[in-house]
N, C-alpha and C positions, 0 to 999 in steps of 0.2 A: 907610406913611405921606413924606408928600409930601416930610419932610426928610430921608429917607434915599434916596432917588433918586438923586441924585449920584455913591452909591457901589453900587448895587443895579442894575447895567447891563440887566439882562434884565425889571425891571419899568416900564410907565410910569406916566406921570401920569394914565391913565383906571383903569390896575390901583388906585387908592387909593381912588375912590369910584365907584359907580353910579348909576346912576339912579334906582337904587329906594334907595340912600344905605350898599351895604355894599361890601366890599371884596373886590377879584378875590381866591381863596387864592393864596399863594405858588406852591406847587407847578403850580396850573396855566399863569400867568403867564410860571413859566421855564420850562416845557412849551412855550409857545408861541411860546417867544424862541428856543430851541433848535430847534424842529422851522422856524422859519423861515433858518434856517442849515443846515440837515440833512434834509429831509421824509422819506428814505428808513430813515430810523430807528426804533424803535417807544419809545416814551416809556409808562409809568404813572407817573400822580399819585398820592401820598401825600396825602390832606387832612387828616391828625391830626396833633397835636404830640407828640413822641415823650416819655416816660415810663415811670416804671419798671415798671408793668406791660402797656407795649405793645413794650417796643425790643427786647427779643429776637422776636418776630414778627416785629415790620418786619422787622428786620437779617439774619433767618438763611440766606437765601437770597443774601445780598450776598458779592461777591467783596471786594471793600474798600468803606470807610464812609468817606465824607467829612466828616468835622466842619466846619460853616460856622455856626456855630450864634455866638450872642452875648451867652451866659448860662453861669456855672460848672456851673449844677445840671446844665443839659442837655447838656456835656460831659462833668458826671463817669456824667453817666446810659448815655451814647454808648460812654464809655471801658468802663464795666463790663460793656456787655453785646457791646462787641468784646472785649473779654480772656476771656471765658467762652465767646464761640464761636468763639475763636482768629483771629479776622479782623481783619487790615490795617485801622489806625485812620489817617487823615491827618487830622490834626487844626490849623486856620489860625485866626490874630486880631491883628486890629490895630488900633491907638491914635494918636490924633495921626498923627505922618509913619514911626512904627515896627511892625515885625510880624512876628509869628512864626510857626512851622512847625515839627512834628515827626509821626512816624511810628510811631506805637506798633503792639505784635504782629506784627513782621514777620517777627523769628528762628521758621519752624518747631520749630524742635529743643528747642523749650521747651515745659512743658505749657499751662504761662501765661504770654505774654510781658509785657516792660516794657509798662505803662499806666501812664496816670494817676496811679493811687492809689501807685503805687512811687514817684513826686517827692512829692507832693503827699495825705497818710494821707487826708484830710478837705478837703471846699470850705471855701474862708475866706469869712467872716460875710459876705451880703450887702451890708451896705452897706459893706464895704470893696473893694468893686470897682465898679470906675468903668465907664462903659459910652461907647459911642460919643456917647448925647445930652447926656451928663455934660463927658465931656472933648474931645469932637471926633475927626474921622480925618477928614485927607485925601483926597479921593476914593480918588487913585489907588493909595494902601497897602493897602486890599481888593482892588481888583483883580491888583497883584502878589501877594500873598501867596496870592490865588485860583490865578492863573496856577501856579503852582510846586505847588499841590495838585495841578492839573490833572495836571502833570509827574510826579509822585511818583504818584500813581493810574496814568498810565497807562505809567510804569516797573515798577509792581508787577504791572499786567495782562501786560504781555507777558514779564516774567520768567519767565515759566512755574511761578513757584511762589506765586500768588496765592488758592489756599485749601488753609487747613493742617489741615484735615479730613478729610484721606486721600483725598480724591477725585479728586485730580489728574489722573489717568488718564479722569475725567467732562469736566474742563474742557478735559481734550485734543480732544474728541467736536465741542463747543460749536463751532458758526459765531462767538458771537458771543461777551462775557463781560460783566457785566453788574455794574453799582455803585450805587450809592445815595446818594445825596449827601441830605442832611437839613440844609434851611435855615430849619426851624420850631422857634420856643424854644418853653418849657414855657408852658402857661396860666396858672402860679402864679407864672412866675418875674417879679421885678419889671422886667427892661428888657425891650425888644422890638427886633424886627429893623428 
């Protein structure tokens, strides 16, 4: 949506609608923006919304997952899948002029690291969750939170402890690390990015 462009800097005005009246998928426009900064990396677009049915498959090979969603249901889906996979989850959110950042599942010593459900066992009712559309957000707030999310992701990847499923040796052999950023929201959610 055009009303989100002030805070979603990898998307452009023309991504909001094409000549055919369709919108550019956010994964596609994000890859376009990333390629304009570094064309030597390889990128893979996942053009589907994360949900309870596909989360495990989508996240299975990720070393780190970044939660950039804007709705509680998607946050719980990502947190549940990452907890089961024992994959670090870097979750960020912002509204108004405030932001928050938390890293879940970072401790590889635990069978299942702390997750969102450890602090909040069930999602709040949808009508109790404010959105950026309803409450507003200063455009720099998500950018600052996103920058810190990127910093945490890099820190985890460089720590050499990014996989907790017994594949540390495999990771040392890899020339590059993978991460998966999910900026899609659930199709059944009330709020959208």
